[in-house]
MOPAC internal coordinates of N, CA, C and O (Angstrom, degrees):
PM7 1SCF
backbone

  N    0.0000 0     0.00 0     0.00 0    0    0    0
  C    1.4633 1     0.00 0     0.00 0    1    0    0
  C    1.5033 1   110.52 1     0.00 0    2    1    0
  O    1.2310 1   119.92 1   -44.94 1    3    2    1
  N    1.3059 1   117.76 1   135.06 1    3    2    1
  C    1.4524 1   119.12 1   176.74 1    5    3    2
  C    1.4985 1   109.52 1   -96.54 1    6    5    3
  O    1.2310 1   120.81 1   -25.11 1    7    6    5
  N    1.3394 1   116.05 1   154.89 1    7    6    5
  C    1.4634 1   119.94 1  -179.65 1    9    7    6
  C    1.5197 1   111.85 1   -56.84 1   10    9    7
  O    1.2310 1   119.96 1   144.61 1   11   10    9
  N    1.3337 1   117.68 1   -35.39 1   11   10    9
  C    1.4591 1   120.15 1  -176.19 1   13   11   10
  C    1.5436 1   111.21 1   -67.95 1   14   13   11
  O    1.2310 1   118.78 1   165.72 1   15   14   13
  N    1.3298 1   119.93 1   -14.28 1   15   14   13
  C    1.4463 1   121.61 1   179.98 1   17   15   14
  C    1.5176 1   111.51 1   -78.96 1   18   17   15
  O    1.2310 1   120.12 1   163.87 1   19   18   17
  N    1.3162 1   117.38 1   -16.13 1   19   18   17
  C    1.4822 1   121.31 1   179.43 1   21   19   18
  C    1.5250 1   109.11 1   -77.47 1   22   21   19
  O    1.2310 1   121.78 1   -46.09 1   23   22   21
  N    1.3572 1   114.20 1   133.91 1   23   22   21
  C    1.4583 1   118.94 1   176.07 1   25   23   22
  C    1.5268 1   107.33 1  -119.96 1   26   25   23
  O    1.2310 1   120.90 1   -11.53 1   27   26   25
  N    1.3048 1   115.88 1   168.47 1   27   26   25
  C    1.4694 1   119.87 1  -178.84 1   29   27   26
  C    1.5295 1   111.28 1   -75.09 1   30   29   27
  O    1.2310 1   119.81 1   164.85 1   31   30   29
  N    1.3095 1   117.96 1   -15.15 1   31   30   29
  C    1.4461 1   120.26 1   178.81 1   33   31   30
  C    1.5342 1   109.20 1  -124.90 1   34   33   31
  O    1.2310 1   120.91 1   -45.71 1   35   34   33
  N    1.3052 1   115.86 1   134.29 1   35   34   33
  C    1.4593 1   120.87 1   175.33 1   37   35   34
  C    1.5051 1   109.69 1   -87.16 1   38   37   35
  O    1.2310 1   120.51 1   -11.58 1   39   38   37
  N    1.3207 1   116.63 1   168.42 1   39   38   37
  C    1.4704 1   121.40 1   174.64 1   41   39   38
  C    1.5102 1   111.16 1   -53.77 1   42   41   39
  O    1.2310 1   120.86 1   -23.63 1   43   42   41
  N    1.3231 1   115.96 1   156.37 1   43   42   41
  C    1.4729 1   121.19 1   177.87 1   45   43   42
  C    1.5347 1   111.79 1   -53.66 1   46   45   43
  O    1.2310 1   121.41 1   144.68 1   47   46   45
  N    1.3201 1   114.90 1   -35.32 1   47   46   45
  C    1.4493 1   119.65 1  -178.86 1   49   47   46
  C    1.5251 1   113.31 1   -67.81 1   50   49   47
  O    1.2310 1   119.31 1   167.85 1   51   50   49
  N    1.3401 1   118.93 1   -12.15 1   51   50   49
  C    1.4440 1   121.74 1  -177.78 1   53   51   50
  C    1.5373 1   111.02 1  -116.13 1   54   53   51
  O    1.2310 1   119.66 1  -157.96 1   55   54   53
  N    1.3224 1   118.26 1    22.04 1   55   54   53
  C    1.4404 1   120.60 1  -179.70 1   57   55   54
  C    1.5244 1   110.26 1   -79.78 1   58   57   55
  O    1.2310 1   119.87 1   -62.63 1   59   58   57
  N    1.2995 1   117.85 1   117.37 1   59   58   57
  C    1.4219 1   122.78 1  -178.01 1   61   59   58
  C    1.4986 1   109.28 1   161.89 1   62   61   59
  O    1.2310 1   119.86 1    22.63 1   63   62   61
  N    1.3337 1   117.87 1  -157.37 1   63   62   61
  C    1.4520 1   120.39 1  -175.07 1   65   63   62
  C    1.5293 1   109.11 1  -135.43 1   66   65   63
  O    1.2310 1   121.45 1   -49.08 1   67   66   65
  N    1.3433 1   114.83 1   130.92 1   67   66   65
  C    1.4912 1   122.18 1   172.84 1   69   67   66
  C    1.5021 1   106.71 1   -86.34 1   70   69   67
  O    1.2310 1   120.30 1   -46.82 1   71   70   69
  N    1.3203 1   117.03 1   133.18 1   71   70   69
  C    1.4967 1   121.96 1   179.01 1   73   71   70
  C    1.5268 1   108.17 1  -132.71 1   74   73   71
  O    1.2310 1   120.75 1   -25.92 1   75   74   73
  N    1.3418 1   116.18 1   154.08 1   75   74   73
  C    1.4428 1   122.16 1   171.63 1   77   75   74
  C    1.5146 1   109.52 1  -115.67 1   78   77   75
  O    1.2310 1   120.70 1   -26.82 1   79   78   77
  N    1.3230 1   116.27 1   153.18 1   79   78   77
  C    1.4743 1   121.76 1  -179.29 1   81   79   78
  C    1.4954 1   107.95 1   -90.35 1   82   81   79
  O    1.2310 1   120.04 1   -74.54 1   83   82   81
  N    1.3264 1   117.53 1   105.46 1   83   82   81
  C    1.4380 1   123.74 1  -177.40 1   85   83   82
  C    1.5808 1   109.70 1   -73.38 1   86   85   83
  O    1.2310 1   121.40 1   139.87 1   87   86   85
  N    1.3186 1   114.92 1   -40.13 1   87   86   85
  C    1.4503 1   123.61 1   174.20 1   89   87   86
  C    1.5333 1   107.64 1  -150.08 1   90   89   87
  O    1.2310 1   118.70 1   -16.49 1   91   90   89
  N    1.2989 1   120.08 1   163.51 1   91   90   89
  C    1.4295 1   119.67 1  -174.74 1   93   91   90
  C    1.5219 1   115.25 1   -48.39 1   94   93   91
  O    1.2310 1   120.79 1   -62.66 1   95   94   93
  N    1.3087 1   116.10 1   117.34 1   95   94   93
  C    1.4757 1   123.03 1   179.99 1   97   95   94
  C    1.5054 1   115.31 1    79.82 1   98   97   95
  O    1.2310 1   119.29 1   179.75 1   99   98   97
  N    1.3609 1   118.95 1    -0.25 1   99   98   97
  C    1.4578 1   121.65 1  -179.41 1  101   99   98
  C    1.5160 1   109.35 1  -107.33 1  102  101   99
  O    1.2310 1   121.01 1   -83.43 1  103  102  101
  N    1.3446 1   115.68 1    96.57 1  103  102  101
  C    1.4750 1   122.87 1  -175.30 1  105  103  102
  C    1.5255 1   110.64 1   -94.60 1  106  105  103
  O    1.2310 1   120.60 1   -53.68 1  107  106  105
  N    1.3292 1   116.47 1   126.32 1  107  106  105
  C    1.4439 1   123.66 1  -176.57 1  109  107  106
  C    1.5348 1   109.62 1  -113.54 1  110  109  107
  O    1.2310 1   119.89 1   -54.31 1  111  110  109
  N    1.3432 1   117.82 1   125.69 1  111  110  109
  C    1.5124 1   117.90 1   177.99 1  113  111  110
  C    1.5201 1   110.40 1   -71.61 1  114  113  111
  O    1.2310 1   120.60 1   -37.34 1  115  114  113
  N    1.3507 1   116.46 1   142.66 1  115  114  113
  C    1.4236 1   121.12 1   173.11 1  117  115  114
  C    1.5499 1   108.17 1   -66.53 1  118  117  115
  O    1.2310 1   119.51 1   -26.91 1  119  118  117
  N    1.3084 1   118.55 1   153.09 1  119  118  117
  C    1.4742 1   123.31 1  -178.86 1  121  119  118
  C    1.5354 1   108.73 1   -67.45 1  122  121  119
  O    1.2310 1   119.24 1   -20.54 1  123  122  121
  N    1.3323 1   119.05 1   159.46 1  123  122  121
  C    1.4694 1   121.84 1  -171.50 1  125  123  122
  C    1.5358 1   118.15 1   -55.30 1  126  125  123
  O    1.2310 1   119.59 1   136.96 1  127  126  125
  N    1.3284 1   118.39 1   -43.04 1  127  126  125
  C    1.4676 1   119.29 1  -178.65 1  129  127  126
  C    1.5433 1   111.84 1   -63.88 1  130  129  127
  O    1.2310 1   120.57 1   137.90 1  131  130  129
  N    1.3229 1   116.52 1   -42.10 1  131  130  129
  C    1.4522 1   120.75 1   178.42 1  133  131  130
  C    1.5145 1   110.19 1   -73.38 1  134  133  131
  O    1.2310 1   120.54 1   144.24 1  135  134  133
  N    1.3321 1   116.57 1   -35.76 1  135  134  133
  C    1.4588 1   121.42 1   175.77 1  137  135  134
  C    1.5430 1   110.56 1   -54.63 1  138  137  135
  O    1.2310 1   122.01 1   132.34 1  139  138  137
  N    1.3323 1   113.76 1   -47.66 1  139  138  137
  C    1.4930 1   118.87 1  -178.36 1  141  139  138
  C    1.5507 1   111.46 1   -61.29 1  142  141  139
  O    1.2310 1   121.01 1   139.38 1  143  142  141
  N    1.3292 1   115.67 1   -40.62 1  143  142  141
  C    1.4409 1   119.32 1   179.98 1  145  143  142
  C    1.5494 1   112.30 1   -69.44 1  146  145  143
  O    1.2310 1   120.23 1   141.16 1  147  146  145
  N    1.3047 1   117.17 1   -38.84 1  147  146  145
  C    1.4503 1   121.93 1   175.60 1  149  147  146
  C    1.5269 1   110.74 1   -60.76 1  150  149  147
  O    1.2310 1   120.77 1   135.97 1  151  150  149
  N    1.3476 1   116.14 1   -44.03 1  151  150  149
  C    1.4465 1   120.93 1  -179.27 1  153  151  150
  C    1.5453 1   110.27 1   -66.35 1  154  153  151
  O    1.2310 1   120.21 1   141.74 1  155  154  153
  N    1.3077 1   117.21 1   -38.26 1  155  154  153
  C    1.4813 1   121.01 1   178.55 1  157  155  154
  C    1.5115 1   108.87 1   -63.39 1  158  157  155
  O    1.2310 1   119.62 1   132.32 1  159  158  157
  N    1.3423 1   118.33 1   -47.68 1  159  158  157
  C    1.4582 1   121.59 1   177.92 1  161  159  158
  C    1.5276 1   110.07 1   -57.73 1  162  161  159
  O    1.2310 1   120.85 1   135.08 1  163  162  161
  N    1.3264 1   115.98 1   -44.92 1  163  162  161
  C    1.4780 1   120.63 1   178.67 1  165  163  162
  C    1.5268 1   110.73 1   -60.92 1  166  165  163
  O    1.2310 1   119.47 1   134.99 1  167  166  165
  N    1.3031 1   118.62 1   -45.01 1  167  166  165
  C    1.4948 1   120.23 1  -175.46 1  169  167  166
  C    1.5152 1   110.81 1   -70.79 1  170  169  167
  O    1.2310 1   120.40 1   156.99 1  171  170  169
  N    1.3676 1   116.84 1   -23.01 1  171  170  169
  C    1.4732 1   120.56 1   179.45 1  173  171  170
  C    1.5515 1   110.13 1   -89.74 1  174  173  171
  O    1.2310 1   120.02 1   178.32 1  175  174  173
  N    1.3115 1   117.56 1    -1.68 1  175  174  173
  C    1.4374 1   122.99 1   179.71 1  177  175  174
  C    1.5169 1   113.47 1    76.60 1  178  177  175
  O    1.2310 1   120.77 1  -161.31 1  179  178  177
  N    1.3425 1   116.13 1    18.69 1  179  178  177
  C    1.4776 1   119.45 1   178.32 1  181  179  178
  C    1.5366 1   108.43 1   -76.02 1  182  181  179
  O    1.2310 1   119.43 1   -56.08 1  183  182  181
  N    1.3349 1   118.69 1   123.92 1  183  182  181
  C    1.4517 1   121.41 1  -175.37 1  185  183  182
  C    1.5568 1   111.86 1   -74.87 1  186  185  183
  O    1.2310 1   119.24 1   153.39 1  187  186  185
  N    1.3281 1   119.06 1   -26.61 1  187  186  185
  C    1.4516 1   120.82 1  -178.37 1  189  187  186
  C    1.4986 1   112.41 1  -134.32 1  190  189  187
  O    1.2310 1   121.17 1   -26.77 1  191  190  189
  N    1.3704 1   115.37 1   153.23 1  191  190  189
  C    1.4200 1   123.50 1  -179.09 1  193  191  190
  C    1.5162 1   109.34 1  -142.04 1  194  193  191
  O    1.2310 1   119.61 1   -51.61 1  195  194  193
  N    1.3570 1   118.35 1   128.39 1  195  194  193
  C    1.4498 1   122.45 1  -176.60 1  197  195  194
  C    1.5743 1   108.19 1  -107.36 1  198  197  195
  O    1.2310 1   121.67 1   -42.94 1  199  198  197
  N    1.3366 1   114.41 1   137.06 1  199  198  197
  C    1.4830 1   119.18 1  -177.90 1  201  199  198
  C    1.5091 1   112.35 1  -150.04 1  202  201  199
  O    1.2310 1   120.68 1   -12.66 1  203  202  201
  N    1.3452 1   116.31 1   167.34 1  203  202  201
  C    1.4578 1   122.96 1   174.22 1  205  203  202
  C    1.5350 1   107.79 1  -126.58 1  206  205  203
  O    1.2310 1   121.58 1   -14.64 1  207  206  205
  N    1.3094 1   114.58 1   165.36 1  207  206  205
  C    1.4944 1   119.57 1   178.56 1  209  207  206
  C    1.5048 1   108.94 1  -124.35 1  210  209  207
  O    1.2310 1   119.92 1   -27.27 1  211  210  209
  N    1.3302 1   117.76 1   152.73 1  211  210  209
  C    1.4917 1   120.47 1  -178.63 1  213  211  210
  C    1.4946 1   113.15 1   -62.14 1  214  213  211
  O    1.2310 1   120.51 1   -34.23 1  215  214  213
  N    1.3048 1   116.63 1   145.77 1  215  214  213
  C    1.4279 1   123.50 1   178.27 1  217  215  214
  C    1.5228 1   112.40 1    73.42 1  218  217  215
  O    1.2310 1   119.70 1  -167.98 1  219  218  217
  N    1.2935 1   118.19 1    12.02 1  219  218  217
  C    1.4588 1   122.12 1  -178.87 1  221  219  218
  C    1.5281 1   109.61 1  -139.71 1  222  221  219
  O    1.2310 1   120.76 1   -43.27 1  223  222  221
  N    1.3238 1   116.15 1   136.73 1  223  222  221
  C    1.4512 1   120.26 1   174.69 1  225  223  222
  C    1.5282 1   110.52 1   -86.93 1  226  225  223
  O    1.2310 1   120.69 1   177.84 1  227  226  225
  N    1.3367 1   116.29 1    -2.16 1  227  226  225
  C    1.4823 1   120.35 1  -175.31 1  229  227  226
  C    1.5367 1   109.02 1   -68.98 1  230  229  227
  O    1.2310 1   122.61 1   -33.78 1  231  230  229
  N    1.3273 1   112.60 1   146.22 1  231  230  229
  C    1.4434 1   120.61 1   176.24 1  233  231  230
  C    1.5364 1   107.16 1  -111.37 1  234  233  231
  O    1.2310 1   120.48 1   -45.31 1  235  234  233
  N    1.3368 1   116.69 1   134.69 1  235  234  233
  C    1.4626 1   121.55 1  -178.03 1  237  235  234
  C    1.5067 1   109.97 1  -117.93 1  238  237  235
  O    1.2310 1   120.92 1   -33.61 1  239  238  237
  N    1.3360 1   115.85 1   146.39 1  239  238  237
  C    1.4415 1   120.12 1   172.67 1  241  239  238
  C    1.5360 1   108.02 1  -120.35 1  242  241  239
  O    1.2310 1   121.17 1   -53.08 1  243  242  241
  N    1.3317 1   115.37 1   126.92 1  243  242  241
  C    1.4421 1   122.28 1   176.85 1  245  243  242
  C    1.5455 1   106.01 1   -99.52 1  246  245  243
  O    1.2310 1   120.73 1   -62.78 1  247  246  245
  N    1.3314 1   116.21 1   117.22 1  247  246  245
  C    1.4520 1   120.47 1   176.86 1  249  247  246
  C    1.5339 1   105.72 1   -97.59 1  250  249  247
  O    1.2310 1   121.12 1   -75.37 1  251  250  249
  N    1.3326 1   115.46 1   104.63 1  251  250  249
  C    1.4843 1   120.84 1  -173.91 1  253  251  250
  C    1.5024 1   113.86 1   -72.66 1  254  253  251
  O    1.2310 1   120.59 1   160.83 1  255  254  253
  N    1.3720 1   116.49 1   -19.17 1  255  254  253
  C    1.4451 1   118.80 1   178.89 1  257  255  254
  C    1.5424 1   109.15 1   -87.91 1  258  257  255
  O    1.2310 1   119.95 1   133.17 1  259  258  257
  N    1.3418 1   117.70 1   -46.83 1  259  258  257
  C    1.4643 1   120.46 1   178.26 1  261  259  258
  C    1.5135 1   113.51 1   -76.33 1  262  261  259
  O    1.2310 1   121.29 1   167.18 1  263  262  261
  N    1.3733 1   115.15 1   -12.82 1  263  262  261
  C    1.4693 1   123.08 1  -177.77 1  265  263  262
  C    1.5353 1   111.23 1    57.89 1  266  265  263
  O    1.2310 1   121.48 1  -126.88 1  267  266  265
  N    1.3394 1   114.78 1    53.12 1  267  266  265
  C    1.4317 1   121.40 1   175.71 1  269  267  266
  C    1.5277 1   111.27 1  -133.91 1  270  269  267
  O    1.2310 1   120.91 1   -27.12 1  271  270  269
  N    1.3308 1   115.86 1   152.88 1  271  270  269
  C    1.4530 1   121.81 1   173.63 1  273  271  270
  C    1.5217 1   105.09 1  -121.23 1  274  273  271
  O    1.2310 1   120.01 1   -53.42 1  275  274  273
  N    1.3564 1   117.59 1   126.58 1  275  274  273
  C    1.4649 1   121.21 1  -176.86 1  277  275  274
  C    1.5381 1   110.26 1  -120.89 1  278  277  275
  O    1.2310 1   120.68 1   -49.00 1  279  278  277
  N    1.3033 1   116.31 1   131.00 1  279  278  277
  C    1.4567 1   122.31 1   171.73 1  281  279  278
  C    1.5035 1   108.46 1   -78.57 1  282  281  279
  O    1.2310 1   118.84 1   -64.98 1  283  282  281
  N    1.3205 1   119.81 1   115.02 1  283  282  281
  C    1.4447 1   121.88 1  -174.67 1  285  283  282
  C    1.5401 1   114.34 1   -62.53 1  286  285  283
  O    1.2310 1   121.09 1   150.00 1  287  286  285
  N    1.3394 1   115.53 1   -30.00 1  287  286  285
  C    1.4663 1   119.70 1  -178.65 1  289  287  286
  C    1.5325 1   112.20 1   -76.53 1  290  289  287
  O    1.2310 1   121.00 1   129.77 1  291  290  289
  N    1.3394 1   115.69 1   -50.23 1  291  290  289
  C    1.4531 1   120.58 1  -176.28 1  293  291  290
  C    1.5317 1   115.97 1   -91.69 1  294  293  291
  O    1.2310 1   121.60 1   158.63 1  295  294  293
  N    1.3398 1   114.54 1   -21.37 1  295  294  293
  C    1.4408 1   120.50 1  -178.03 1  297  295  294
  C    1.5458 1   111.35 1    81.38 1  298  297  295
  O    1.2310 1   119.66 1   179.33 1  299  298  297
  N    1.3310 1   118.25 1    -0.67 1  299  298  297
  C    1.4325 1   123.48 1   179.60 1  301  299  298
  C    1.5246 1   109.42 1   -62.87 1  302  301  299
  O    1.2310 1   121.31 1   -46.48 1  303  302  301
  N    1.3377 1   115.10 1   133.52 1  303  302  301
  C    1.4657 1   120.06 1  -177.36 1  305  303  302
  C    1.5592 1   110.87 1  -118.69 1  306  305  303
  O    1.2310 1   121.32 1   -35.83 1  307  306  305
  N    1.2979 1   115.08 1   144.17 1  307  306  305
  C    1.4887 1   121.56 1   172.30 1  309  307  306
  C    1.5112 1   107.43 1  -126.58 1  310  309  307
  O    1.2310 1   121.97 1   -24.27 1  311  310  309
  N    1.3307 1   113.84 1   155.73 1  311  310  309
  C    1.4631 1   119.76 1   178.07 1  313  311  310
  C    1.5421 1   108.78 1   -80.64 1  314  313  311
  O    1.2310 1   120.46 1   -31.16 1  315  314  313
  N    1.3051 1   116.72 1   148.84 1  315  314  313
  C    1.4766 1   123.43 1   172.97 1  317  315  314
  C    1.5159 1   108.43 1  -117.35 1  318  317  315
  O    1.2310 1   121.19 1   -24.42 1  319  318  317
  N    1.3207 1   115.32 1   155.58 1  319  318  317
  C    1.4587 1   119.88 1   171.14 1  321  319  318
  C    1.5266 1   107.31 1  -144.49 1  322  321  319
  O    1.2310 1   121.17 1   -26.67 1  323  322  321
  N    1.3295 1   115.36 1   153.33 1  323  322  321
  C    1.4665 1   120.77 1   173.89 1  325  323  322
  C    1.5220 1   106.92 1  -116.96 1  326  325  323
  O    1.2310 1   120.56 1   -57.78 1  327  326  325
  N    1.3195 1   116.54 1   122.22 1  327  326  325
  C    1.4708 1   120.81 1   179.84 1  329  327  326
  C    1.5051 1   109.78 1  -108.70 1  330  329  327
  O    1.2310 1   120.29 1   -69.72 1  331  330  329
  N    1.3589 1   117.05 1   110.28 1  331  330  329
  C    1.4536 1   119.43 1   178.61 1  333  331  330
  C    1.5146 1   110.52 1   -61.50 1  334  333  331
  O    1.2310 1   121.26 1   -30.87 1  335  334  333
  N    1.3321 1   115.19 1   149.13 1  335  334  333
  C    1.4992 1   118.61 1   173.53 1  337  335  334
  C    1.5101 1   108.23 1   -60.76 1  338  337  335
  O    1.2310 1   120.88 1   -25.60 1  339  338  337
  N    1.3347 1   115.92 1   154.40 1  339  338  337
  C    1.4558 1   120.77 1  -178.81 1  341  339  338
  C    1.5572 1   107.63 1   -59.50 1  342  341  339
  O    1.2310 1   122.04 1   -43.26 1  343  342  341
  N    1.3511 1   113.69 1   136.74 1  343  342  341
  C    1.4595 1   120.13 1  -179.28 1  345  343  342
  C    1.5084 1   113.91 1    86.50 1  346  345  343
  O    1.2310 1   120.32 1  -176.28 1  347  346  345
  N    1.3857 1   116.99 1     3.72 1  347  346  345
  C    1.4652 1   120.85 1  -179.20 1  349  347  346
  C    1.5185 1   112.06 1   -98.28 1  350  349  347
  O    1.2310 1   119.45 1  -174.23 1  351  350  349
  N    1.3389 1   118.65 1     5.77 1  351  350  349
  C    1.4603 1   119.74 1  -179.02 1  353  351  350
  C    1.4919 1   111.13 1    98.17 1  354  353  351
  O    1.2310 1   121.27 1     6.52 1  355  354  353
  N    1.3349 1   115.18 1  -173.48 1  355  354  353
  C    1.4680 1   117.72 1  -173.84 1  357  355  354
  C    1.5364 1   113.36 1  -114.73 1  358  357  355
  O    1.2310 1   118.14 1  -174.82 1  359  358  357
  N    1.3232 1   121.15 1     5.18 1  359  358  357
  C    1.4131 1   123.35 1   179.96 1  361  359  358
  C    1.5414 1   110.97 1   -58.94 1  362  361  359
  O    1.2310 1   120.56 1   -61.29 1  363  362  361
  N    1.3335 1   116.54 1   118.71 1  363  362  361
  C    1.4622 1   120.89 1   179.61 1  365  363  362
  C    1.4966 1   114.99 1    73.91 1  366  365  363
  O    1.2310 1   119.88 1  -171.45 1  367  366  365
  N    1.3390 1   117.83 1     8.55 1  367  366  365
  C    1.4524 1   121.47 1   179.91 1  369  367  366
  C    1.5126 1   111.58 1   -66.90 1  370  369  367
  O    1.2310 1   120.61 1   -30.46 1  371  370  369
  N    1.3014 1   116.44 1   149.54 1  371  370  369
  C    1.4456 1   122.21 1   175.88 1  373  371  370
  C    1.5296 1   108.90 1   -89.19 1  374  373  371
  O    1.2310 1   120.68 1   -14.53 1  375  374  373
  N    1.2889 1   116.30 1   165.47 1  375  374  373
  C    1.4330 1   119.14 1   176.40 1  377  375  374
  C    1.5326 1   111.39 1   -69.59 1  378  377  375
  O    1.2310 1   119.40 1   -24.81 1  379  378  377
  N    1.3133 1   118.76 1   155.19 1  379  378  377
  C    1.4845 1   120.14 1   179.58 1  381  379  378
  C    1.5452 1   110.35 1   -58.35 1  382  381  379
  O    1.2310 1   120.22 1   145.83 1  383  382  381
  N    1.3271 1   117.19 1   -34.17 1  383  382  381
  C    1.4837 1   118.25 1   177.85 1  385  383  382
  C    1.4818 1   111.97 1   -60.09 1  386  385  383
  O    1.2310 1   119.36 1   139.25 1  387  386  385
  N    1.3612 1   118.83 1   -40.75 1  387  386  385
  C    1.4657 1   119.63 1   178.23 1  389  387  386
  C    1.5313 1   110.81 1   -68.93 1  390  389  387
  O    1.2310 1   120.95 1   140.61 1  391  390  389
  N    1.3571 1   115.79 1   -39.39 1  391  390  389
  C    1.4710 1   119.49 1  -177.27 1  393  391  390
  C    1.5389 1   110.57 1   -62.77 1  394  393  391
  O    1.2310 1   119.90 1   144.77 1  395  394  393
  N    1.3321 1   117.79 1   -35.23 1  395  394  393
  C    1.4435 1   120.53 1  -178.69 1  397  395  394
  C    1.5014 1   113.61 1   -69.87 1  398  397  395
  O    1.2310 1   121.24 1   163.08 1  399  398  397
  N    1.3606 1   115.24 1   -16.92 1  399  398  397
  C    1.5027 1   119.65 1  -175.78 1  401  399  398
  C    1.5070 1   110.98 1  -101.39 1  402  401  399
  O    1.2310 1   118.55 1  -176.93 1  403  402  401
  N    1.3308 1   120.37 1     3.07 1  403  402  401
  C    1.4389 1   121.64 1  -176.90 1  405  403  402
  C    1.5352 1   111.19 1   -63.33 1  406  405  403
  O    1.2310 1   121.65 1   -48.58 1  407  406  405
  N    1.2831 1   114.45 1   131.42 1  407  406  405
  C    1.4754 1   120.49 1   179.88 1  409  407  406
  C    1.5372 1   109.34 1   -84.24 1  410  409  407
  O    1.2310 1   119.90 1   -22.85 1  411  410  409
  N    1.3314 1   117.80 1   157.15 1  411  410  409
  C    1.4110 1   119.44 1   177.05 1  413  411  410
  C    1.5301 1   113.00 1   -91.85 1  414  413  411
  O    1.2310 1   120.80 1  -178.12 1  415  414  413
  N    1.3524 1   116.08 1     1.88 1  415  414  413
  C    1.4815 1   119.91 1   176.57 1  417  415  414
  C    1.5001 1   109.95 1   -64.98 1  418  417  415
  O    1.2310 1   121.06 1   -26.04 1  419  418  417
  N    1.3148 1   115.58 1   153.96 1  419  418  417
  C    1.4590 1   121.36 1   178.63 1  421  419  418
  C    1.5169 1   107.83 1  -123.53 1  422  421  419
  O    1.2310 1   120.78 1   -37.32 1  423  422  421
  N    1.3706 1   116.11 1   142.68 1  423  422  421
  C    1.4280 1   118.91 1   178.71 1  425  423  422
  C    1.5299 1   110.19 1   -70.89 1  426  425  423
  O    1.2310 1   120.47 1   -17.75 1  427  426  425
  N    1.3279 1   116.70 1   162.25 1  427  426  425
  C    1.4523 1   120.83 1  -178.38 1  429  427  426
  C    1.5553 1   111.31 1   -64.30 1  430  429  427
  O    1.2310 1   119.59 1   -20.81 1  431  430  429
  N    1.3121 1   118.38 1   159.19 1  431  430  429
  C    1.4592 1   121.84 1   179.64 1  433  431  430
  C    1.4983 1   112.95 1   -66.92 1  434  433  431
  O    1.2310 1   120.65 1   -21.92 1  435  434  433
  N    1.3017 1   116.36 1   158.08 1  435  434  433
  C    1.4370 1   123.37 1  -179.35 1  437  435  434
  C    1.5659 1   110.49 1   -80.67 1  438  437  435
  O    1.2310 1   121.70 1   -40.96 1  439  438  437
  N    1.3222 1   114.34 1   139.04 1  439  438  437
  C    1.4905 1   119.71 1   172.68 1  441  439  438
  C    1.5244 1   106.40 1  -106.73 1  442  441  439
  O    1.2310 1   120.99 1   -50.83 1  443  442  441
  N    1.2963 1   115.71 1   129.17 1  443  442  441
  C    1.4774 1   118.11 1   178.68 1  445  443  442
  C    1.4838 1   107.78 1  -139.47 1  446  445  443
  O    1.2310 1   120.10 1   180.00 1  447  446  445

C-alpha cells in the first residue's frame, strides 16, 4: 500500500473505532492517524498492519482477524476490538460491559 492510498475516511463498512485493551476491561481507542490507517487496512481486507509509536523503537503488529496487537520485540500481546459507530450494526461489536469501561485516553500518535 502506498501512503497516497490512505484517505481521511474509510469505507462505510469500516466506520467505527479500533481499541486496544490496556488492562482487563479497559479499552483505549487508537489515536486518529493510526485509527485511519487501521480502518483502511480493514476496508481493503488486509489481515495485518505493522506500525510504530513515537518515543519507542518498538514495532507492533495489529492482526485484524485475530484481534490482537503484538510487540515484535517483547512478544507482548494485547487484545483489539473494533466498535462500529452507533447505527452501523453489530458486526464486531463489543459487549455493553466492555463499552461501559472504555477510557477516554488516546494512544500516542503514529511515527512513520
